[in-house]
C-alpha positions in Angstrom: 12.0 5.8 7.6 12.6 8.5 5.0 9.7 10.8 4.4 9.3 12.5 1.0 7.0 15.6 0.8 5.6 17.4 -2.2 3.2 20.3 -2.7 2.1 23.3 -0.8 2.4 22.7 3.0 -0.7 24.8 3.5 -2.8 22.5 1.5 -4.7 19.4 2.8 -2.4 16.5 3.6 -2.6 13.3 1.6 -0.4 10.3 2.7 0.5 7.8 0.0 1.9 4.4 1.1 3.6 2.2 -1.5 3.3 -1.6 -1.9 6.0 -4.2 -1.6 8.7 -4.8 -4.2 8.8 -1.2 -5.2 10.1 2.1 -3.6 8.4 5.3 -2.7 8.8 6.5 -6.3 6.1 4.1 -7.3 4.0 7.3 -7.1 6.2 9.3 -9.5 3.5 9.6 -12.1 0.8 10.5 -9.5 2.8 13.2 -7.7 2.6 15.8 -10.6 -1.1 15.3 -10.8 -1.8 16.0 -7.1 1.0 18.2 -5.7 -0.6 21.5 -6.8 -3.7 20.6 -4.8 -2.4 18.7 -1.8 0.5 18.4 0.5 1.7 14.9 -0.3 3.6 12.8 2.3 5.1 9.7 0.9 7.2 7.4 3.3 9.9 5.2 2.0 9.2 2.1 4.0 12.0 0.2 5.8 13.7 -2.4 3.6 12.6 -0.6 0.5 14.5 2.6 1.1 17.7 3.1 -0.9 18.6 6.1 1.3 18.4 4.2 4.5 19.6 0.6 4.2 18.0 -1.9 6.5 15.3 -4.6 6.6 11.5 -4.5 6.7 10.4 -4.2 10.3 6.7 -5.1 10.2 3.3 -3.7 9.7 2.6 -2.8 13.3 6.0 -1.1 13.9 5.8 0.9 10.6 2.2 2.0 11.3 3.3 3.2 14.8 6.4 5.0 13.6 4.5 6.7 10.7 1.8 7.9 13.2 4.5 9.2 15.5 6.1 11.2 12.6 2.8 12.6 11.4 1.7 13.7 14.9 5.2 15.1 15.8 5.1 17.2 12.6 1.6 18.5 13.4 -0.2 16.6 10.7 -3.4 16.0 12.8 -5.7 17.1 10.0 -5.3 14.6 7.1 -7.6 14.6 4.1 -6.8 11.1 3.0 -4.4 8.2 3.7 -4.0 5.8 0.7 -2.1 2.5 0.7 -1.7 -0.2 -1.9 -1.3 -3.9 -1.1 1.3 -3.9 1.7 0.6 -0.2 2.0 -3.0 -1.1 2.4 -2.2 -3.4 5.3 -0.4 -0.4 7.0 -3.5 1.8 6.3 -5.7 -0.9 7.9 -3.4 -1.0 11.0 -3.4 2.8 11.2 -7.2 2.9 11.2 -7.3 0.3 13.9 -4.8 2.2 16.1 -6.9 5.3 15.6 -4.0 7.7 16.6 -4.4 9.7 13.4 -7.8 10.9 12.2 -7.9 11.0 8.4 -11.2 12.3 7.0 -11.0 9.6 4.3 -8.9 6.4 3.7 -8.4 4.2 0.7 -7.2 0.6 0.9 -6.2 -0.5 -2.6 -6.0 -4.3 -2.8 -4.9 -4.2 0.8 -3.7 -7.3 2.6 -5.6 -8.3 5.8 -4.5 -10.8 8.4 -5.2 -14.4 7.5 -7.9 -16.0 9.5 -6.2 -19.4 9.4 -4.2 -21.7 11.8 -0.6 -20.5 12.5 1.0 -23.3 10.5 -1.1 -22.6 7.4 -0.1 -18.9 7.5 3.5 -19.8 7.7 3.3 -22.2 4.8 1.7 -19.5 2.7 4.5 -17.1 3.6 7.1 -19.7 2.6 5.4 -20.1 -0.8 5.3 -16.4 -1.4 8.9 -16.0 -0.2 10.1 -18.7 -2.6 8.2 -17.2 -5.5 9.7 -13.7 -5.1 13.2 -15.1 -4.3 13.1 -17.0 -7.6 12.4 -13.7 -9.3 15.3 -12.1 -7.3 17.7 -14.9 -8.5 16.3 -15.5 -12.0 16.0 -11.9 -13.1 13.8 -10.3 -15.7 12.7 -13.5 -17.5 11.1 -14.9 -14.4 9.6 -11.5 -13.5 7.9 -11.5 -16.9 6.1 -14.7 -15.9 5.3 -13.4 -12.4 3.7 -10.1 -13.5 1.2 -11.2 -16.1 -2.0 -9.5 -15.0 -0.9 -6.2 -16.6 1.2 -5.4 -19.6 4.3 -4.0 -18.0 7.0 -2.5 -20.1 10.5 -3.8 -20.1 11.4 -0.6 -18.2 8.9 -1.4 -15.5 10.3 -4.9 -15.2 13.8 -3.6 -15.0 12.7 -1.3 -12.2 11.3 -4.2 -10.2 14.4 -6.2 -10.9 16.5 -3.3 -9.5 14.4 -3.3 -6.3 14.7 -7.0 -5.9 18.5 -6.8 -6.2 18.9 -4.4 -3.3 16.2 -5.7 -0.9 17.4 -8.4 1.5 16.0 -11.9 1.8 15.0 -10.9 5.4 12.9 -8.1 4.0 11.1 -10.4 1.5 10.4 -12.9 4.3 9.3 -10.3 6.8 7.1 -8.6 4.3 4.9 -11.6 3.6 5.0 -13.0 7.2 4.0 -9.6 8.6 1.4 -8.6 6.0 -0.3 -11.9 6.4 -0.3 -12.0 10.2 -0.2 -8.5 11.7 -2.0 -8.0 15.0 -5.5 -6.4 14.8 -8.2 -5.9 17.5 -11.4 -8.0 17.3 -13.3 -4.8 17.0 -12.0 -1.8 15.0 -13.1 1.6 16.1 -11.9 4.4 13.8 -12.7 8.0 13.5 -12.2 8.0 9.8 -15.3 9.4 8.2 -15.1 7.7 4.8 -13.3 4.5 3.9 -13.0 2.8 0.5 -11.6 -0.6 -0.4 -10.5 -0.8 -4.1 -9.6 -3.9 -6.0 -9.2 -5.0 -9.6 -11.7 -7.3 -11.3 -8.8 -9.6 -12.3 -7.8 -10.0 -8.6 -11.4 -10.5 -7.2 -10.7 -14.2 -6.4 -7.3 -13.4 -4.8 -8.8 -10.7 -2.6 -11.8 -12.7 -1.6 -10.8 -13.1 2.1 -9.5 -9.6 2.3 -12.8 -8.2 1.1 -14.7 -10.4 3.6 -12.4 -9.3 6.4 -13.1 -5.6 5.6 -16.9 -6.2 5.3 -16.9 -7.9 8.7 -14.6 -5.5 10.6 -15.3 -2.2 8.8 -18.9 -2.6 7.6 -19.3 1.1 6.4 -16.6 0.6 3.8 -17.4 1.5 0.2 -16.1 -1.0 -2.3 -14.9 0.0 -5.8 -14.0 -2.4 -8.6 -11.6 -1.4 -11.4 -11.7 -3.1 -14.8 -8.8 -3.7 -17.2 -6.1 -3.3 -14.5 -4.2 -5.7 -12.3 -3.2 -5.7 -8.6 -1.4 -2.5 -7.8 -1.4 -1.3 -11.4 -3.2 2.0 -11.0 -0.2 4.2 -10.0 2.1 2.9 -12.8 -0.4 2.3 -15.6 -3.3 4.6 -14.9 -2.0 7.4 -12.7 -4.7 9.9 -13.9 -7.4 7.5 -12.9 -5.8 7.0 -9.5 -5.5 10.8 -9.0 -9.1 11.5 -9.9 -10.4 8.6 -7.8 -8.5 9.9 -4.8 -9.9 13.3 -5.3 -13.4 11.8 -5.5 -12.9 9.8 -2.3 -11.7 12.9 -0.6 -14.7 14.8 -1.8 -12.8 17.1 -4.1 -13.4 16.6 -7.8 -12.6 20.1 -8.9 -9.3 19.0 -10.6 -11.0 16.9 -13.2 
């Protein structure tokens, strides 16, 4: 796992974890807005790391490895850990493991384990795998149909097309299979002081079970709904809003 760092090392640490089907540079528009105020740590997740070829390993293993790296490097005081979609699943697992103690955490459209029979979860994974694989094979025209909740530019679609070309079929399968079924304790005990779950109004139905899971397992969570944006769209389309909302969640709004 390659770790990218930006900003003053003496500033509070903020960890940013990217979603699936993109790379760590998903945060390229957010970095300039935050690096003067925070020490940004952005992992390039296995399977989505051009510098370190390989396959996606799984939510549990990535959360454990990331915690190991943070602890080894002395990052025990973390202002915030943020994760989007797949990254949100990793944040959820980090909170459950409770090895790192972020003061705040943000799960943005994060995926939680399905509370369904084993065969049903695998059928859903097969469906998602086939949908993404069609985009991998069919190129930008199929991607235009798949990414319709936001108005992505052709450059954005070309970027996703580039990622799909280098990620393996094994990575695509493991991403969906793991994010939908990662192991979690029945009771989550975390020392995180402030937790937020974000989701877009347009994905409210799709995130229904994830929202319910968070309400049941992390009842002190604050929920925030964003209008006029789709799943995972903040970093690419509204980086200023993402930056200001992170500062607010951390309790530092002085950069606005």
